[in-house]
C-alpha positions as CSV (number, residue, x, y, z in Angstrom):
1,M,-0.1,0.1,0.1
2,R,1.1,3.9,-0.3
3,A,2.5,5.5,2.6
4,A,4.3,8.5,3.6
5,V,7.4,7.0,5.7
6,M,10.0,9.3,7.5
7,W,13.0,7.5,7.8
8,A,14.8,10.0,10.1
9,P,13.9,12.4,12.6
10,G,12.6,15.8,11.3
11,E,13.3,14.5,7.3
12,P,10.4,15.0,4.3
13,F,8.5,12.2,3.8
14,D,9.0,9.8,1.4
15,I,6.2,8.2,-0.6
16,R,6.5,4.4,-0.9
17,E,4.8,1.2,-1.5
18,I,4.9,-0.6,2.0
19,D,3.6,-4.1,3.3
20,I,0.8,-4.3,5.8
21,A,-0.5,-7.0,7.9
22,P,-4.1,-8.0,8.3
23,P,-6.0,-7.3,11.2
24,A,-5.5,-9.7,14.0
25,P,-8.8,-10.6,16.5
26,G,-9.8,-7.2,18.3
27,E,-8.4,-5.8,15.0
28,V,-10.2,-3.7,12.4
29,S,-8.5,-2.3,8.9
30,V,-9.2,0.8,7.7
31,E,-9.3,1.9,4.1
32,L,-8.4,5.5,4.3
33,H,-10.0,8.8,2.4
34,S,-8.8,11.7,4.2
35,C,-6.1,12.5,6.8
36,G,-4.7,16.2,8.2
37,V,-1.4,17.1,8.8
38,C,-1.1,18.6,12.4
39,A,1.5,20.4,13.9
40,S,1.8,17.7,16.5
41,D,2.7,15.1,13.6
42,L,5.4,17.1,12.9
43,S,7.3,17.5,16.4
44,L,6.6,13.8,17.2
45,T,10.7,12.8,15.9
46,T,11.9,15.8,17.2
47,S,10.7,16.7,20.2
48,F,8.9,13.9,21.7
49,G,11.2,10.8,21.2
50,Q,9.4,9.2,18.6
51,P,11.3,6.3,16.7
52,T,12.1,6.1,13.0
53,P,11.2,4.6,10.5
54,V,7.5,5.7,10.7
55,V,4.6,6.4,9.3
56,L,3.0,9.0,11.4
57,G,-0.4,10.8,11.1
58,H,-3.2,10.8,14.1
59,E,-6.4,12.8,12.3
60,G,-8.0,10.4,9.7
61,A,-11.6,9.1,8.5
62,G,-12.4,6.4,6.4
63,I,-13.8,3.0,5.8
64,V,-13.8,0.2,7.3
65,T,-12.3,-2.8,5.2
66,S,-12.3,-5.5,7.2
67,V,-12.8,-7.0,11.2
68,G,-10.6,-9.4,13.0
69,E,-12.1,-12.1,15.1
70,G,-14.3,-10.8,17.8
71,V,-15.2,-7.3,16.4
72,T,-18.9,-6.6,16.7
73,S,-18.3,-2.8,17.3
74,V,-17.8,-1.9,13.2
75,A,-18.3,-3.9,10.4
76,P,-17.2,-3.6,6.8
77,G,-18.5,-0.4,5.0
78,D,-18.6,1.3,8.0
79,H,-17.3,4.7,8.1
80,V,-15.3,5.6,11.1
81,V,-12.9,8.5,12.5
82,M,-9.7,7.4,14.0
83,V,-9.2,7.5,17.4
84,W,-5.3,8.0,18.7
85,V,-6.3,7.2,22.5
86,P,-8.0,4.2,22.3
87,P,-9.6,3.9,25.6
88,C,-9.3,0.3,27.6
89,G,-12.6,1.1,29.3
90,H,-11.6,-0.5,32.8
91,C,-8.5,1.6,33.7
92,V,-9.4,4.5,36.1
93,P,-9.7,7.4,34.2
94,C,-12.0,5.2,32.1
95,R,-14.2,4.0,35.0
96,R,-14.7,8.1,35.9
97,G,-15.6,9.3,32.2
98,D,-12.1,10.4,31.0
99,D,-11.8,7.7,28.7
100,Y,-9.5,10.9,26.5
101,L,-6.5,10.2,29.8
102,C,-6.9,5.9,29.6
103,A,-4.3,4.7,31.5
104,N,-3.5,1.6,29.6
105,R,-3.1,3.6,26.3
106,R,0.5,2.5,24.3
107,S,2.5,4.4,21.3
108,S,5.6,3.0,19.3
109,A,7.8,5.5,21.9
110,D,6.2,3.6,25.2
111,Q,8.7,0.8,25.1
112,R,11.7,3.1,24.7
113,A,10.1,5.3,27.3
114,G,10.7,2.2,29.9
115,K,6.4,2.4,29.9
116,G,6.3,-1.5,28.7
117,P,6.0,-2.9,25.4
118,A,4.3,-1.2,22.5
119,R,1.8,-3.2,20.3
120,Q,3.3,-4.7,17.1
121,S,3.2,-2.4,14.4
122,P,1.5,-4.1,11.5
123,L,3.6,-1.9,8.9
124,S,7.0,-3.1,7.4
125,L,9.0,-3.1,4.3
126,N,11.1,-5.9,2.7
127,G,10.5,-7.5,6.5
128,A,11.8,-4.9,8.5
129,S,9.3,-3.8,10.5
130,I,8.4,0.6,10.4
131,H,6.8,2.2,13.6
132,Q,2.8,3.2,13.8
133,G,3.0,6.7,14.5
134,M,0.5,7.4,17.4
135,A,-0.5,4.2,17.0
136,T,-2.9,5.1,14.0
137,S,-0.1,6.2,11.0
138,T,-3.2,7.9,9.0
139,F,-0.6,9.4,6.4
140,A,-1.4,6.1,4.7
141,A,-3.9,4.6,2.1
142,Q,-4.7,1.9,5.1
143,T,-4.5,1.4,8.7
144,V,-4.9,-1.6,10.9
145,V,-5.3,-0.7,14.6
146,P,-7.5,-2.2,17.6
147,A,-11.2,-1.9,17.3
148,N,-11.3,0.7,19.8
149,A,-9.3,3.3,18.0
150,V,-12.4,3.7,15.6
151,V,-15.2,5.3,16.3
152,R,-18.4,5.3,13.9
153,I,-19.9,8.4,12.1
154,D,-22.2,8.9,9.8
155,D,-22.2,8.3,5.9
156,D,-23.1,11.7,5.2
157,V,-20.2,13.6,6.8
158,P,-17.6,14.4,4.0
159,F,-14.2,12.8,4.7
160,P,-12.3,16.0,4.9
161,V,-14.5,17.0,7.6
162,A,-14.5,13.6,9.6
163,A,-11.0,13.8,9.6
164,M,-10.7,17.2,11.3
165,M,-13.3,15.7,13.9
166,G,-10.4,13.5,14.8
167,C,-8.0,15.9,16.7
168,A,-8.6,19.4,15.8
169,V,-11.8,19.7,16.1
170,P,-12.7,17.8,19.6
171,T,-9.2,19.1,20.8
172,G,-9.7,23.0,20.0
173,A,-14.0,22.9,21.0
174,G,-13.3,20.7,23.4
175,A,-11.1,23.4,25.0
176,A,-13.9,25.5,25.3
177,L,-16.8,23.3,26.0
178,R,-15.1,20.8,28.5
179,S,-11.5,21.8,29.8
180,A,-12.1,25.5,30.2
181,R,-16.1,25.3,31.1
182,V,-16.9,28.6,29.5
183,Q,-19.9,30.0,30.6
184,P,-22.8,32.5,28.8
185,G,-21.0,36.1,28.9
186,D,-17.5,34.7,29.4
187,N,-15.1,37.3,27.8
188,V,-12.7,34.9,26.5
189,A,-9.2,35.3,25.0
190,V,-7.5,32.4,22.6
191,I,-3.9,32.4,22.0
192,G,-2.6,30.7,18.6
193,C,-5.1,30.6,15.5
194,G,-4.0,27.4,14.0
195,A,-6.5,24.8,13.4
196,V,-6.6,23.8,17.1
197,G,-6.8,27.3,18.2
198,L,-9.3,28.6,15.9
199,N,-11.8,25.6,16.9
200,A,-11.8,26.7,20.6
201,V,-12.7,30.1,18.9
202,M,-15.7,28.3,18.2
203,G,-15.7,26.0,20.9
204,A,-16.4,29.5,23.1
205,V,-19.0,31.1,20.5
206,V,-21.1,27.8,20.9
207,A,-20.9,28.1,25.0
208,G,-22.4,31.5,24.9
209,A,-18.8,33.5,25.2
210,A,-19.8,37.4,25.2
211,R,-16.5,38.3,24.0
212,V,-13.9,36.0,21.8
213,I,-10.8,37.4,21.1
214,A,-8.1,36.1,18.8
215,I,-4.7,36.2,19.1
216,D,-2.1,35.5,16.7
217,P,0.8,37.6,14.9
218,M,-0.9,36.5,11.2
219,P,-3.4,39.4,9.7
220,E,-4.7,36.3,7.9
221,R,-5.3,34.1,10.7
222,R,-6.9,36.5,12.7
223,A,-9.5,37.9,10.2
224,L,-10.6,34.1,9.9
225,A,-11.3,34.0,13.6
226,T,-13.7,36.5,13.0
227,T,-15.3,34.7,10.4
228,V,-16.0,32.2,12.5
229,G,-17.6,34.1,15.9
230,A,-14.6,35.9,17.1
231,T,-15.4,39.2,18.2
232,E,-12.2,40.7,17.9
233,G,-8.6,40.3,16.8
234,A,-5.0,41.0,18.9
235,E,-1.8,40.8,17.5
236,P,0.7,38.7,20.8
237,D,2.2,41.7,22.0
238,Q,-1.3,43.7,22.8
239,L,-1.8,40.3,25.1
240,D,-0.1,42.2,27.7
241,Q,-2.6,45.0,27.8
242,L,-5.6,42.5,28.2
243,R,-6.9,42.0,31.6
244,D,-9.7,40.6,33.8
245,L,-10.6,38.2,31.3
246,D,-12.8,35.1,32.6
247,V,-10.8,32.3,30.5
248,V,-7.6,32.4,28.2
249,I,-7.5,29.2,26.2
250,D,-3.2,28.9,25.4
251,A,-3.1,26.9,21.8
252,V,0.5,27.7,21.7
253,G,1.3,25.8,25.0
254,A,5.1,27.7,25.3
255,P,6.3,29.3,29.1
256,A,5.6,32.8,27.6
257,T,2.3,32.3,26.4
258,V,1.1,31.1,29.8
259,T,2.5,33.5,31.8
260,A,1.0,36.0,29.7
261,A,-2.6,34.1,29.6
262,W,-1.7,34.1,33.9
263,R,-1.5,37.9,33.7
264,A,-4.6,38.4,32.0
265,V,-7.3,36.2,33.6
266,R,-8.9,37.6,36.8
267,R,-8.9,36.6,40.0
268,G,-10.6,33.6,40.1
269,G,-10.7,33.3,36.3
270,T,-9.1,30.5,34.5
271,V,-6.2,29.6,31.9
272,T,-6.6,26.4,30.2
273,V,-3.3,25.1,28.3
274,V,-4.4,23.1,24.9
275,G,-0.4,23.5,23.3
276,A,1.5,21.3,23.8
277,G,4.9,22.9,25.2
278,R,7.9,20.6,24.8
279,P,9.0,18.1,27.7
280,D,11.6,20.5,28.8
281,Q,9.8,23.4,29.5
282,V,8.8,25.2,32.7
283,V,6.4,27.2,33.9
284,E,7.0,29.3,36.7
285,I,4.0,30.8,38.8
286,N,4.5,32.7,42.0
287,A,3.0,30.2,45.1
288,Y,1.2,33.6,46.9
289,E,-0.5,34.6,43.6
290,L,-1.6,31.6,43.3
291,F,-3.1,31.1,46.5
292,H,-4.1,34.7,46.7
293,D,-5.8,35.4,43.6
294,D,-7.4,31.7,43.3
295,K,-7.0,31.7,39.5
296,K,-7.4,28.3,38.3
297,L,-4.7,26.9,35.8
298,T,-5.7,23.4,33.7
299,G,-4.4,21.2,31.2
300,S,-6.6,20.2,28.5
301,F,-5.3,16.9,26.7
302,H,-7.3,16.3,23.7
303,G,-9.4,18.7,24.4
304,G,-11.4,16.5,27.4
305,I,-13.4,15.0,25.1
306,S,-14.3,11.6,25.1
307,M,-15.0,10.5,21.4
308,H,-16.8,7.6,21.6
309,R,-19.2,9.8,23.8
310,D,-18.9,12.8,22.1
311,L,-18.6,12.4,18.7
312,P,-22.2,12.6,17.9
313,L,-22.2,16.1,20.0
314,L,-19.4,17.4,17.6
315,V,-21.3,16.3,14.6
316,G,-24.9,17.8,15.9
317,L,-23.2,21.2,16.1
318,W,-21.4,20.8,12.4
319,R,-25.0,20.4,10.8
320,T,-26.0,23.4,12.5
321,G,-23.5,25.7,11.5
322,R,-21.9,25.9,15.0
323,L,-18.7,24.3,14.1
324,P,-18.1,25.5,10.7
325,V,-15.5,23.1,10.1
326,E,-14.8,23.7,6.3
327,R,-13.9,27.2,6.6
328,L,-10.7,25.4,8.4
329,I,-9.8,23.4,5.9
330,T,-7.6,25.6,2.9
331,E,-7.1,22.8,0.3
332,T,-7.7,19.0,-0.3
333,A,-4.7,17.5,-2.1
334,D,-3.4,14.0,-2.5
335,L,-0.8,12.2,-0.2
336,S,2.2,12.9,-2.4
337,K,1.5,16.3,-2.0
338,I,2.3,15.9,1.5
339,N,5.8,17.8,2.1
340,D,4.3,21.0,0.3
341,A,1.3,20.8,3.1
342,V,3.9,21.0,5.4
343,D,5.9,23.7,4.0
344,A,2.4,25.4,3.7
345,Q,1.4,25.3,7.1
346,Q,4.6,25.8,8.9
347,S,4.8,28.8,7.0
348,G,1.6,30.5,7.6
349,Q,0.2,30.2,4.2
350,A,-1.6,27.1,4.7
351,L,-4.0,26.5,8.1
352,R,-5.0,23.0,7.5
353,I,-4.4,20.7,4.3
354,V,-6.2,17.7,4.0
355,L,-4.5,14.8,2.0
356,S,-6.1,11.8,0.3
357,P,-4.4,9.2,0.7
358,Q,-6.1,7.0,-2.2
359,A,-4.6,7.4,-5.5
């Protein structure tokens, strides 16, 4: 099958024909029709220890082609979205309803990190194993994953929109709706207007925020934010002028942006960090201020969204036009254009390019 392989950390993708195993018991095979290029994919090998060679990609949607023994949750022909945090259903977070924090999630980097053996990758070339990035590998024509790593989606949802439902939409909208718990009438700022940040803007609007400030260095992205509900835009250096906000959602996650967000919220306000900072970065907060101002600082992993529970909610908001996901898709292109898509997104020329792995 066709796949985009990264042979060494940070190198360009190489479109190759590679081998894929059939689904084992409890697994499903998915023919991928759309996959999004997320910034997290691009930093996995350089900042987060993902081994190579690897087929990356975690934002994807397609059609189930076959299922392994014992699988009853989906069937061949079902349209599905990939779930890059597949819940085991029996660990403490899963039992508490926080299955996006599943304690038994395993990735191809876990064994090197001392967290136990990873699931055997179904990908190989000439008998040599290729890692399955995020245990999903959506930068390919096909993938094989455990049955709990897909969730059924209605057939009429276009594949590019369905792919965005795999990461950008739940992570961003969920940061506002689930993690920050934006309330009607709140004054909200969102730092960073990439695909996740713009979905956070839309989530804040859905939640009933009165004022939504979109903060980004690029005027084009600030302008796009206003088309999806932001009441105003601001450049990053204007963040220091903002005070007494109810909620600030940081879709960058750098120490400087977290600190600026902390200063911008009111006493009793909330800072929610949905951007993935690097493992070596540290944020310092004055201990007395933490106590005295009663501010809340929370992370937001996957937007606090349970895909198996919340996907119908997100699809419903899309159907009614309240999550206009299509506006965030700059273009669609063939998988062979993945390196061009990476360059365009990293330079800011494109917001999100959705690729088609099917030749």
